[in-house]
C-alpha positions, 0 to 999 in steps of 0.5 A: 492494524497489525503489519508484519514484514518478513525480509533479509534486510530489516534495517530497510524499514526504518522509514516506518518510524517517521512521519504520520505513520510513525506517529500512528505506530507510537499511538498504537494505531498500527503495530509493526513487526519487522522480522529477519528471515535469516532467523529461521535459517538453521545452517551456520551460514544462515542460508535463505537461497539455492539454485533453481531446479531446471536450471537458469540464472540466479537464486531462488529463496528456499521454502524452509525458512519462509514456511517457519517464519510464516508459522511463527508470525501467524501463530504468535499473532493468533495467540495475541488476539485470542488473549485480548490483553493490551500492551503499551504503546506500539513501537517499531521493532526489527528483530535480528535473531527472532524465532517463534519466541521472538518478543516482537511476535508476542505484541498484542492488538491494542484496545479499539483496533479492528477485530482480528479477521485473520492474517492476509499475506501480501507478496510483492512480485512483477507477476502480481496484480497491479496495486491501486488506490481502491486495493489500498483502501480495501487492505486498510480495513484488514486487521492483520497484513503480512508482507513477504519480501522476496529477493533474487529470482523470487520465493519458492512457489510452494510457499505461496501455494501452501500459505493459500491453504490457510490465509488469503494471499495476494501477489501484487505489483506496484508497476511494470518493472523489476526491482532488486527485492520486494522491500521498496514495494512493501514501503510503497504499499504500507504508505498507501494503505496506512494513510487511509487507516482512520486517525492516521491523517491529521485531516480525514478529508485529505484522502477523499479527493486523492487521485484515483479516488473511489466512490462518489468523490470529485476525483473519482477515477481521475488524477488530481489537478494542480495545487497552490499556496502562498504567496500569490505571485512567485517569480512572475507567476500568479495563482489562478484568480478563481482560487482567490474568488471565494466562490466555492462552486467555481473552484470545485469546477475548476479543479474538476476541469484540471483533473480531467485535463491532467488525467486525459494527458498523463493517464489516457488509460484512466480517461478511457475508462471514465463511465459515461453516466458519471460525466456531465456536459461540461465534463465531456466538453473538457475531455473533448478539448483535451483530445477525448470524445465521449462515445456510448457508455464510455469515453473514447480517445 
């Protein structure tokens, strides 16, 4: 997968070079390009914002540098996929004075990566649809994602309108709150997406029972229950005996019970959407004890 990030704070993305995602980038499983939007501002002050039409507080990011940045990133990536040539191991790079001739943009996809199905533009915004685990899984199958980090009062709306004419565009929020800019949201989304790319996690099964898991996993639609490790007793608190029993069926049941209870307590919105057909008699009993009752096809609070 190739991920390009356009921002006025390229140094913000240093964390992409560490942990499992950093190792995946070193192997070439993920190619990162971090690009300074001001590289496409041509006035002496490298201005990327202006006052909003119609008045109001704050500033709006100008369309010209955004348009040129997207042109350069998409054109260079398309040229790279067309050649099919390989480069060395991927590295995290932040271009300070990039342009259409930015060498970071000329890096080509590694052999064995997904075939190029064209870029997708991701715009973090409080006005977007809510980011979910299912969405992360879908985006993890893409070959090229471009993240546009807005600031101030956002990006001139014409940038998204024009981009939709040539690529899929998703406006996404990570929660019902407002940040100073899109950079933190992009880091969150990249972490969630990239850990689902095959080979990034050391144990592929680690993601199958994640909270909010999709499909037929035991955590489907639920948040995970508590986890424990050595020592067996710590500050007078013991690990639950069932986890020491070796009875895999009993352990699985215990984990699902606690996931159901925690979901009912902490995320009643998720518990209320659990489909009746997916719940066993024991599941319904646990939810009832947690203050929920199964009604018709769904679970009612």
